[in-house]
MITORKOL-237059 format. One line per 2 residues: number of its first residue (from 1); their letters; for each residue y, x, z of C-alpha. Coordinates in Angstrom, 3 decimals. Last residue first. Example, Ala and Ser with C-alpha at 12.3 -4.5 7.8 and 13.67 -1.06 7.14 Angstrom:
2
2 = SA = -1.060:13.670:7.140 ~ -4.500:12.300:7.800
This chain:
226
226 = VD = 20.374:33.201:-3.673 ~ 16.890:31.470:-4.587
224 = GD = 14.824:32.168:-7.218 ~ 14.929:33.054:-10.854
222 = KS = 14.824:29.524:-12.176 ~ 14.964:29.076:-15.831
220 = IT = 17.407:28.486:-18.727 ~ 17.423:28.805:-22.331
218 = LR = 20.504:29.065:-24.718 ~ 20.406:28.834:-28.544
216 = YR = 23.889:30.003:-30.364 ~ 24.955:28.419:-33.613
214 = CG = 27.455:30.219:-35.725 ~ 30.981:30.037:-37.144
212 = RH = 32.962:31.736:-34.266 ~ 31.141:29.474:-31.579
210 = EF = 28.689:26.812:-32.039 ~ 26.554:25.910:-28.629
208 = FA = 23.041:25.148:-27.488 ~ 20.517:23.758:-24.921
206 = PY = 17.131:23.475:-26.034 ~ 15.500:20.457:-27.169
204 = RA = 11.657:20.895:-27.657 ~ 11.080:24.532:-26.561
202 = ND = 13.665:24.991:-23.399 ~ 13.538:21.259:-22.554
200 = VV = 17.322:20.356:-21.643 ~ 17.567:18.494:-18.310
198 = RL = 19.051:20.677:-16.058 ~ 21.377:22.490:-18.538
196 = LE = 23.125:19.011:-19.049 ~ 23.512:18.838:-15.141
194 = FQ = 24.938:22.113:-15.162 ~ 27.476:21.413:-17.545
192 = AA = 30.782:22.130:-14.873 ~ 29.104:24.919:-13.646
190 = LS = 28.453:26.840:-16.873 ~ 32.254:26.530:-17.451
188 = RE = 33.624:24.623:-20.252 ~ 34.991:26.246:-23.214
186 = PD = 31.814:26.782:-25.116 ~ 30.749:23.294:-24.873
184 = LR = 27.398:22.778:-24.796 ~ 25.144:20.634:-26.947
182 = SD = 21.880:19.446:-26.110 ~ 22.615:16.106:-27.031
180 = VP = 22.187:17.120:-30.680 ~ 18.671:16.990:-29.983
178 = KR = 18.746:13.265:-29.820 ~ 18.388:11.293:-27.108
176 = RR = 17.334:7.593:-26.971 ~ 20.243:4.776:-25.955
174 = YH = 19.833:3.795:-22.268 ~ 20.183:0.025:-22.019
172 = SP = 21.831:-2.251:-19.415 ~ 20.143:-5.453:-18.005
170 = QG = 22.361:-8.072:-15.926 ~ 20.539:-9.201:-12.574
168 = RQ = 17.227:-10.029:-11.330 ~ 13.553:-8.804:-12.868
166 = PG = 11.133:-11.282:-12.104 ~ 8.715:-9.995:-8.989
164 = GV = 4.991:-8.975:-9.542 ~ 1.890:-10.030:-7.868
162 = PP = -0.859:-7.770:-6.838 ~ -4.295:-8.718:-7.457
160 = AA = -6.110:-8.657:-4.257 ~ -7.096:-5.895:-1.140
158 = AS = -4.373:-3.225:-3.254 ~ -6.193:0.299:-3.459
156 = LF = -5.178:0.080:-7.330 ~ -1.678:-0.636:-7.444
154 = RL = -1.175:2.074:-4.815 ~ -3.128:4.140:-7.049
152 = CL = -0.699:3.407:-10.153 ~ 2.579:4.095:-7.771
150 = EI = 0.975:7.348:-6.453 ~ 0.334:8.741:-9.840
148 = TK = 3.559:8.026:-11.098 ~ 5.310:9.652:-7.915
146 = EG = 3.518:12.915:-8.620 ~ 4.468:12.985:-12.343
144 = QI = 8.112:12.132:-11.388 ~ 7.983:14.853:-9.345
142 = RR = 6.465:17.220:-11.843 ~ 8.902:15.990:-14.147
140 = ME = 11.812:17.105:-11.898 ~ 10.481:20.638:-11.355
138 = DI = 9.961:20.968:-15.239 ~ 13.345:19.441:-15.857
136 = LE = 15.256:21.871:-13.435 ~ 15.737:21.076:-9.858
134 = HG = 19.077:22.561:-8.256 ~ 20.144:19.036:-7.266
132 = TF = 18.516:18.356:-4.148 ~ 16.419:15.538:-5.922
130 = RM = 15.096:12.339:-4.513 ~ 12.751:10.046:-6.041
128 = ID = 12.817:6.501:-5.161 ~ 10.234:3.374:-5.169
126 = RY = 9.899:-0.047:-6.801 ~ 6.423:-1.671:-6.876
124 = YV = 5.135:-4.520:-9.037 ~ 8.056:-5.668:-11.382
122 = PG = 7.671:-8.458:-13.810 ~ 8.237:-7.658:-17.536
120 = AD = 11.713:-6.345:-19.157 ~ 10.987:-2.456:-19.621
118 = AE = 10.402:-3.507:-23.649 ~ 10.618:-6.950:-24.710
116 = ND = 6.898:-7.936:-25.394 ~ 5.966:-7.014:-21.886
114 = AE = 4.365:-4.477:-19.787 ~ 3.900:-4.879:-16.276
112 = LL = 5.984:-3.143:-13.959 ~ 5.821:0.317:-11.652
110 = CI = 9.173:1.096:-10.730 ~ 11.318:4.217:-10.191
108 = PI = 14.551:4.649:-8.861 ~ 16.626:8.054:-8.944
106 = ED = 18.318:9.703:-5.865 ~ 19.842:12.691:-7.525
104 = RG = 23.129:11.073:-9.480 ~ 25.319:12.999:-11.443
102 = EL = 25.553:10.815:-14.124 ~ 23.964:13.768:-16.252
100 = IQ = 20.647:13.195:-13.910 ~ 20.740:9.286:-14.625
98 = WT = 20.628:10.121:-18.261 ~ 17.569:12.405:-18.054
96 = LP = 15.525:9.807:-15.496 ~ 16.257:7.016:-17.900
94 = SF = 15.151:9.059:-21.209 ~ 15.125:6.024:-23.272
92 = GR = 15.334:2.029:-22.758 ~ 16.086:-0.052:-19.435
90 = GE = 18.502:1.502:-17.117 ~ 19.598:-1.533:-15.077
88 = PL = 17.030:-4.317:-15.060 ~ 15.414:-2.344:-13.478
86 = AS = 16.841:0.148:-10.862 ~ 15.518:3.200:-13.241
84 = EH = 12.790:5.273:-13.771 ~ 10.177:3.278:-15.764
82 = VV = 6.266:3.041:-15.192 ~ 4.332:1.193:-17.415
80 = LN = 1.010:-1.619:-16.787 ~ -0.912:-3.561:-18.539
78 = RR = -2.941:-5.838:-16.064 ~ -5.749:-8.320:-17.563
76 = HR = -6.860:-5.740:-20.113 ~ -7.527:-5.638:-23.634
74 = RL = -4.982:-8.407:-24.728 ~ -2.285:-6.139:-24.436
72 = VE = -3.505:-4.290:-27.189 ~ -3.525:-7.540:-29.557
70 = PG = -0.214:-8.418:-28.267 ~ 1.718:-5.113:-29.552
68 = AI = 1.696:-1.796:-27.929 ~ 4.667:-0.420:-29.171
66 = GV = 4.222:3.512:-29.820 ~ 6.144:6.010:-27.780
64 = CG = 4.021:6.213:-24.781 ~ 4.669:8.030:-21.314
62 = LF = 2.222:6.409:-19.585 ~ 0.848:3.164:-20.582
60 = FA = -1.679:2.151:-17.667 ~ -4.790:-0.346:-18.331
58 = VE = -6.089:-2.282:-16.128 ~ -9.377:-4.528:-16.385
56 = GA = -11.246:-3.447:-19.569 ~ -10.954:-3.538:-23.285
54 = EL = -11.775:-0.325:-25.015 ~ -8.699:1.744:-26.185
52 = ED = -9.387:3.647:-29.592 ~ -6.924:2.273:-31.752
50 = YS = -4.078:2.463:-29.091 ~ -4.463:6.284:-28.845
48 = RF = -4.867:8.835:-26.563 ~ -7.058:7.103:-24.319
46 = LR = -8.044:8.628:-20.515 ~ -10.819:6.826:-18.845
44 = AS = -11.682:5.314:-15.637 ~ -14.430:3.673:-14.232
42 = DG = -13.576:2.518:-10.168 ~ -14.877:3.875:-7.254
40 = GV = -12.158:6.120:-5.673 ~ -13.073:8.800:-6.985
38 = SV = -12.588:7.765:-10.718 ~ -9.292:6.835:-9.895
36 = AD = -8.447:10.309:-8.821 ~ -9.984:11.925:-11.708
34 = VL = -8.389:9.685:-13.958 ~ -4.844:10.264:-12.278
32 = RE = -5.136:13.791:-12.766 ~ -5.870:13.438:-16.527
30 = GF = -2.350:11.306:-16.508 ~ -0.779:14.146:-14.511
28 = PL = -1.953:16.721:-17.032 ~ -0.628:14.307:-19.994
26 = IW = 3.020:13.694:-18.458 ~ 4.270:16.520:-20.880
24 = SP = 3.854:14.121:-23.623 ~ 1.197:14.939:-26.574
22 = ND = 1.610:11.657:-27.860 ~ -0.366:8.316:-27.183
20 = IV = -0.830:8.308:-23.426 ~ -3.073:5.366:-22.330
18 = VA = -4.933:5.816:-19.025 ~ -7.554:2.791:-18.828
16 = VR = -9.431:1.438:-15.911 ~ -12.557:-0.498:-15.724
14 = RP = -13.247:-2.335:-12.454 ~ -16.247:-1.059:-10.158
12 = QQ = -14.726:-2.660:-8.178 ~ -14.038:-6.431:-7.438
10 = WW = -10.590:-7.157:-9.010 ~ -12.472:-9.188:-11.739
8 = DQ = -13.721:-11.591:-8.872 ~ -9.977:-12.721:-8.285
6 = PA = -9.587:-15.722:-9.826 ~ -13.563:-16.608:-9.999
4 = MG = -15.177:-15.810:-13.079 ~ -16.590:-18.114:-15.838
2 = SM = -14.908:-16.076:-18.610 ~ -14.901:-12.310:-18.129
């Protein structure tokens, strides 16, 4: 890459990596992104671990749980992540879930540069995901996945390397969610706890409640309109 003019590396075909380091729900969308990038004229590949990640021009880290250290980030000129909040507000874990629990149905989503501090890098694009209040987690993930692909392709379709802007304002952080966060209160109505039911994962962290000395699991699925 030495000896290149400042923007020569941006010319196609660029080597684009999509990195998903765990069996995340976003994996099918990562595969679709690889296909779309390849159709667009770049060379794209999906990587499932940092160890196998090859050098290139642009890397998208989607749904990753491991920390990408400086040695990993040096392999690409741009290292990008997608985060679902109005950064710097809402850094941290499960921002979509936390905001749905707060009663929001318009959720910001950002494409930003990976940084040594999580979710703190310059922001390239900001957009909004809009829900109507009835979607369950699989439907919300589908909207999030589609918007993720859209933001990544928007970045690659720019005529010149996009320039990110610094985050301004006071940061806030969401904590990591645990299975216990899916607990329902049997003394409250389902309607009063519907936002929690919307975001539970029936397989990985199902809704449950405790009553008369036993624990009971609830699963939820949509059965059409009424």
